Structures are given as C-alpha cells and as structure tokens.
N, C-alpha and C positions, 0 to 999 in steps of 0.2 A: 888560307882554309887551314880547319882544325884539321889534324891527321886523325885516321881512324883508330889510331892506335890511342891513344887520349879520352876518343871517347867513348870507346871501351872500358879505358879505366874509370871514366867520371859513370859507368854505369851499374859496372860492378859493385864504384861504394856503396852506387843506392842499394842495392840489391843486398849488400852486407846489413845497413841499415834496415832496411823493408824487413828482410828477416828476422831481425834481431828484435826487434821492438815492429808493434802492428802501428800499422799509421792511417788515417782520414781516408788515404788517398783509394786504398784497398786494392793496389794497383802499384807496380814499380817499372819503371822504362830500363827493359837492360839493353838497349840497343837504340839509338839512332841517328839519324846522319842527316849534317845540314846541305842547302841548296848550293851548287856548284859559284863558288867566287864568294862566298860569304864569310868572313872572317870577323874574329872576337875582338870587338873597342879593346882597348889597355891593356892592363895585366892577362886577358883569357879569361878562362872559365876553369871554377874549381867545384869540387866537390861536397856537399855539408856534412857536418856529425853531430854524433847523438850522443848527449853525457845521459848518465847515469838518473843526475838531476832531474832533467829537463824531463825523462823516459815518468819519473813520480808524477811531476807535477802536469802530467797531460800537453805538453805543446811539444810543438814538431821538428823534424830535425834541424833545419832550415827553411826562408822562405819558399824557398824554391822545390822545395818535395811538399809543397801544398796543394794541391790539387787544382786546376784549371776556377778559376771565378766562372766560368760559363760552362760546364760540364752539361753535353749536347744528353737528355734526360732520356731519349730513348736510343737513340742513334747507337751507345756506346753503352747498354743493356747495362750501365752504372759508371763506376768511375774508373779512369785511364789514367796511365800515370802521369807526371808533369816531366816536360821539359824543361833539358838544362839552358835552352838555347828561349829569344825573344820571340814571341808568336808568331808562325808563320814560317818559319826559318827552316826547320826540319821539315825536311819533305820527304821518307823515309824513318821509320821506326816499328819498335815492336815491345808490345808488354804484357806483360804476364800477372793474373792476379789470383789472392785462394784465400777463401775466409771458411772457415772449419764453426760448429754449433750444435756442442756438446749439450747435451741438458735431464735435467733429471725431474719425471712425473709421477706425481700422485693424485690420484683419481679416487673421489672417500667412496664412488659406489659400487667399487669392485668385490666380487662375494669371492673368498675363498670356493665356500663348500658349495657355489654352484657349478654348474656345467654347461651355462648360458648368462652370458654377463652382456651388458651395454654400457658395460664402464671397461677403462683398460687397469691390467695390473699393472702398481710399483714399477719401475721403469730407468734403467739409464741406456738414452741415445742420442742419436745426433740429427739431428734438426736438419739442418743443409749440413754439406760441405761441395764446395764448389773451386772451380778450376777452369782459367778464365784466362785464353790470347785474344789479345788483340794488336792488329798491324796494319799501318798505310804502305801500300806499296808503290802511293803513286797520289798529289794533291786532290785526285776525283776518283782513288781506288781506296778502301778502306775493308776490312775483313773482319770477322773477328767469331769465336766458337765458344761457350762455355759449357761444361761438363759439369754433372753433378756426380759423388760418388759414396752419397750416405750408406744405400744400402746395396747401391748398385752401379751400374754406369750407363748414365742418359747423358743425351744428349740434347741442350738444351736452346741454348741460340747457336746459327749456323747461316751468316748471313754477308750478303756484299755490299757495302754503302756510301754510294755517289753521290758527294756533298757539292750537288752544281751550283747555287746559291745561298747563303744563310736562308731565303724564303721557300728555298728548293731540294731538298736530299731527297733521294730514292736507297731505296730498299729493298732486296730483293732475298729472300730466303723463309729461316726458319726465327721464330723472334715471339714476343709476346705480342696480343690482337690489344693496340691502344684503345682498352676500354675500360677505366675505374684507375686513376691515380694511385692508390694503395695499390691495387695488383700490381702497376707499372713499378713500383718502386721496390728495388734491390732486399732480399731478404734478410739485410747483414745492418739496412737503415730505417728499420723500422719500431717503434716505439714498444708496440707487443711482438711476442712468439710471436702471432699465431695473427692471417689477415681477418679478413671478416667474413663471415659465416657464410657468406653466396660462393665466395671465391676458390680459384683452382677448378686445373679443368675434365677430363671424366672421370668420374669418383668408381665405385667397386659396382655400384648398383646402373652405371652407365649415363647417373645424370649428371649434364656439364650445365653447371646455373650460369657461371663467367666466363667468358671465351679468356682461354690463356695462352699457351704455346701453340701457334699454326703455323704453315705454311704457305708463304702469299709475297705480293710484291704492295707495297708501303711508300706515297710520297707525306714527306710532313716538313714544316717548316716556322722561322718564327718571319714576325712581320710587322711592323710600327716602330714608334722611339719606345728602346728600353726595354724590345720585343715585348710590346703591350698585345700583342696575339700569336698565339702559337696552333697549328691544326692536325691534325693525321689523318690521315684517310686510305684507306688500304681493301684489297681482299684477298680473301685466304679460301683454301679448303675445305675450312672447316670441320673437320677429322682430326684436330690434336696436331702433338709431333710426331716425328719419325715415321713419316708417313708416307712412301714413294710417289702414290697418286691418288687426285681425287674418285669419292668411294661411286658418285653421278655425275650430272651435267649443272647441278646447281652448287653457287658457294656461300660463305660466308660475307657479308660487306659489313665495315668498322669502319666508328671515325670519332674523333672527337675535337673537340679545341675549347683551348682555354684564354683566361684570360686574365692578366697580370695585370691589375690598378696601379700600384706600387712599383715594376721592374718586372722580371723578371726573376724567382728566388735563384741561389748561387746554385744549388744542388737540389735533386729530386730526391729526397731524405722526408722523415718525420720526428718531429720536436725542435725544439730552439738550439742545441749545441751545436757551437761553433756559428752560430749566426751572429749579425749586429744586434744592435738592443731596437736598428726600427723598423718599423716594423716592416711585414711577409705578407704578402695576400695574393693567393691565386685559387680561380673560379674556372672549374672545369665541368662541361656536358660532354654525354657519352650516348651510342648509339652502333644499336648491330641488327641485321637480321637475317637469318638465313632460313633456306629451306633445305630440306632432307627426304630423299623417298626413300621408303622402307615395305619391300613387298608389294601384294599385291591383296586389295580387301573387296567381301562382297557387298556389299553395304545392304540395306533394311529393303525389298520390294523389288531388287534389280539380281538378276540372272548371272551377270560377269561381271567381273571381277575388272576392278580401277586400280590406278596407282594408289598407295598409303604415304601422303604426305605431312609434311611434320613442318610446321610454318611457325619459326620464333621469333618473336621481335622484342628485342629489349632496350629501356633507356634509363640513363642515371645521372646523376647530379654530385657535383664533390665538391668539397674548399676546404683549404689548409689557409691558416694566419697564424702568421709566430710574431711576437715583438718581446722585448724586455726578459727572456727565461723563461717566458710563458709560449706554449703552444696551442693550436686546437684546428680537432679536425672532423668532418662531418659528410656523412656520403648518404643517399637514397638510391635504389634499385628498384628497378619494377619490369616485369619478363610476362609475355602475353602468351604462352603454349595452345595451337591449334592444331589437331590429327585430323586427316581423315577418317578414321577407323574412332568414332567417340564412344562407340560401344562399349570397347576394352580399354580406351585410354580416351577418356573426356577433357577438353578443354579445361587448360587452367592457367592461374596465372597468379605471377609469385613477384613478395613483395618484402623488401627488406631496409632499415635504416640501420646506421651506428654515429656515436657522436663520442671522440675523446680528444684528453685534454692531458696535458704535463705543464710543471713546472718547478723550475730550479732553484732550491733552499739558498737562500742570498744571503747568505752567510759565508763570514773567511774558511778558506780550506774547505767549503762546500758547494760553492760556486762553483759551476759550468762543469760538474763532476753529479752531485745528486741529484735523482731529478724524482718527485712523485707523479704519477701516471693512474690514471682511473678515464674507461670505455664503459661503454652502454649498449648492447646492439641487440637490435631483434630479426626473426629473418622465419616468416611462412612461406616456404616453398611452395603449396600446393591446394589454394584456393579459387575463388572469386570475387572479384571488388565491381567491377564496371560490369557485369552481366549477372540474371540470376540465376540460379541454381536451377537446373532442368535436365534433360537427359540428355546435351550433348556439355552439361559444365556440371563438375563436379570434382572432390578428391579422389588423386588416383590414391590406389590403396598397395602397398607392397607387394609385392609376390614373395615374400616368405618373411621369418619375422629374426633374421639377423641382423648383426646392430651396425654394422654398413645401410644396407637396404633400410633395417628399419629410420636412422634417423635422418638419412637423405628423405623422408620424407614426412615428417614433423614439425612441427613448432617450435620454436628454440628464441630463451631471451634470455643472455650475459650479460655479470656483472664484473668487471674484474679492476681489481686493485693491485699496484704493487711498485716497490721503489727499482730503479736503473742507477747503476754506479758507472759510469766511464773514465774510462781511465785514458784512453787516447781517443776522445771520440766516438763516433762508430764503427771504428776498429779493432776498440776493444775495450768491450765493456760486461756488465755483468746484473744481469735481470730477474726480479725474482716476484713470482705475478700468484694473485690467487682470484679463481674466475668460481663467481655464485651461478652454475647452469639451471633454467628452468628449461626441461624439453617434454612437449606432451604431444602426442598423438595417436588416439585409441588407436587398434589394430582393428580389423573386421574379423569379427567371430570371437572377439575376448571381451571382458567386461569392462563397462565403463570406469577411466582410473585405470585401468592399464598400462597408459603410455606412457605414464607420466616415471622419470628414468632418475635417481638420483645420483650424478656425476658433478658434485664440486669438483673440480683441477689446481692446481699449486702447481706453476713452472717452476726451476732452475733454470736459467741458460746463458749461456759463457760465449761471447761471439769475439772470435780473432783473426786477424786477416795481416796480409802483407799490407 
C-alpha cells in the first residue's frame, strides 16, 4: 500500500507545478488516498515536472497532469484535478481550483460631458475570479463549492453529488440549471469574454431571461455507445442562488438532452484548443417552465382580486462542432411570458440566436496558439411572434430610462471579431475582441429613434488558472 506521506509529496509537487504555471485542467489535486489493499505496480509513482521550455511551448508537465478524458460536464461544474492513480483507484481526494480574468474595456458611446450614459466608461476590472473546492469523501459521494471573488464574495456552486451509475447521477444543492451549453460552460473555457445576450440570472431590472445558478435537485447521466446520449432533468426553487427557501408553492422545471453522434466530446469547452483533429459534434435541446405568483390583481369587470401569476415557458437548441483546428457553435432561444395582469404587463415573447466560429492559424509557431474568432448574435427580449398584438400582447415599457432597465428591453444585435492567444490551453490565454453593437428600442414618451445607442465595445481579457 502506498503510504500517505508519499501521496502528500506527490500532491504537493502537483501544487507547485500548478501554481507556477497555469494548466489546462484549472484544478490541482492536493490530497488523495487509494482504496485499501491497492499497491502500485513496478517502480511506483513519481511526480511530474515542468521545464521552462515546455511552459513556453504550451505543453503540460506530464501526461498525468492532463485532465481526465471524460470530465463530467455538469457534475464538476468545470475541470477537476487529475489523479496520479489509474481510474477508480482513488477512493478519497480533494481538489482545489482557481482562475481569474482581469480585463480592460472601452465603449465608444460613453460621453464624459453627460450625466446620463447608456455606455460604460473606460475601465480595468475583474470579469471573473473563482475559487473552487471539489472533494470525494466516498465513491458514492462528492461535494463541491465554488466562490466568486470579483467584486464581492458570492457562493455559486454548493452541492452534493451521488454517482450511482454512469447513466444515473443525483445532484442536490445549488448549481447551474441545465439549459444552454454556453451557459453551462465554465467562464474560463469560452471563446469570447461574455456569453450570449440572454444569458445570466436576474439583472438590475428583475428580468431573468435564462436561468443560471439555482437551488434544487437533478438527475443526469450518459447512455449508449461512446456516450451517445446525455440527459439532465431537475426541479428548482426558481428564485436564484443563495436563497434559503422558495417564494411560493411553484417550482422551476428544466431539462436538457444532448446527442453526441461522434462520441461525447472530451470536455465542455468552446473552440478546438487541445482537441484532436477528428470531428466532434454535440447537439442539445433545452426546455424550462416556471410559474411565479406575484401579489394579487383585480381584473377588469371583477370586484375581487385574484392571484397574479407569471407563467414562463422557454425552449432552446444548440450545436457544437470542431475539427482540424476549426470550430463552430450555434444557439437559438425562445421564451413565452404570460401574466394574469396583462393591463400593466402584457404577454410578451423573446427570441434570440447566435452563430460563432473560430480557426487556428495553421502556421508553424502559431498552430494551437493563435485563433481567429467571430460571432454574430441577435436578441429581441420583448415582442410578439406567434400571436397578434392586442390588449393582451405588446412591448413591455421599461419603468425608467436608466441604463440597466433600458437595455433589458431593447432589441440588440452584435457583431464580434477577435484574436486569442493560447499559451497553456484555456488555462492561460489572452483575448482581444471588438464588438459592433446595434441596440434600439424607443422609450415611451421620447422621440422616434431615441433608442439607438452607440456603444461599440473593445475588450482585452486575460485568463490565468491553476
């Protein structure tokens, strides 16, 4: 049996490597314990090492520092550390992960002489800073906690996972709602600085287009040859993260089905970095429904109030493809919102779509380092597509003309172009992007055309991780 002291020395060697040079895995294993009765074959185990030359060429320290080929795309919430043992040998382990994303942004529409701006001033900030603890206490119990440290301390992931079978995992706690591949992908492993226009949890005006972190229970797993199918189905409070209880007797129900015709992708990421030249294809279908009760309302012609209920039904689809250094991703999103009080809040529908692509320059010295990326996306958050405009359907007017509320209700189309330099895969990269924004929605009481906002955006983002 391998002594614990030996295991600690191996783990500490891994930590020193991870801290010195960011790696693709975005997590390091600081402690692990083999199952009782297991002993290493041959000469035993040895820690990997990392040379300066290897760091500059973007290679990893040693094969055992690469992330596992089949990282659970949702159970881990991102990459976990790699074991020094063969698969299934480590009964208990503790992983620590960290990544940070400082950025510089410049938006063309900011006016220093104006007291009211719909654009942001030039600034340096932290797009994301995350700290992760992921541990296995027993082969049937894993726990994970992830914190955001960008501008304040926020608890993101906080859950327990029971991996019963490959086709059945049960997850309980706070984690991402299974809707949209891009929303489920870690912020450190994306092609662009931001997700799609309709992504994220509740914003300043209270509009919540796409569910993000929430508290609930979910079952998920893989099935078929080469993990042809994967499924996720969950029940959530629907209130968002860090809320100790549900608001009412209703829940958010969400599910996702993905088909992998060419075998399940090695990891949940964007772009073709560190993927083989063999084609990769993943197709996903998403669905979510929620009823929320917000006070009482007296309808026209009635004398007694009735519960004011908001019913939100969302569907979406996404597809990811990569081969020979090229990648493409597409997504479409549709949401139908119906409220009892249609007089003050008419029924509306939201429609969004995006297409993005990337290609690695096939030149010696640039191959697997320099990627050219482009994206076009469009989002209309407040309109009517499948029903005629009438007394019960129309554009929801924003309650004020503040930048946050204003943007939540305006039609937007964005074209983004950029270059990305990968030094150690997604673990250490620099992204430079320019976005041409077209945002338009006339505010009630203001002149036609008042909703046009000039806010083209330049972003320079650095990602560094353990």
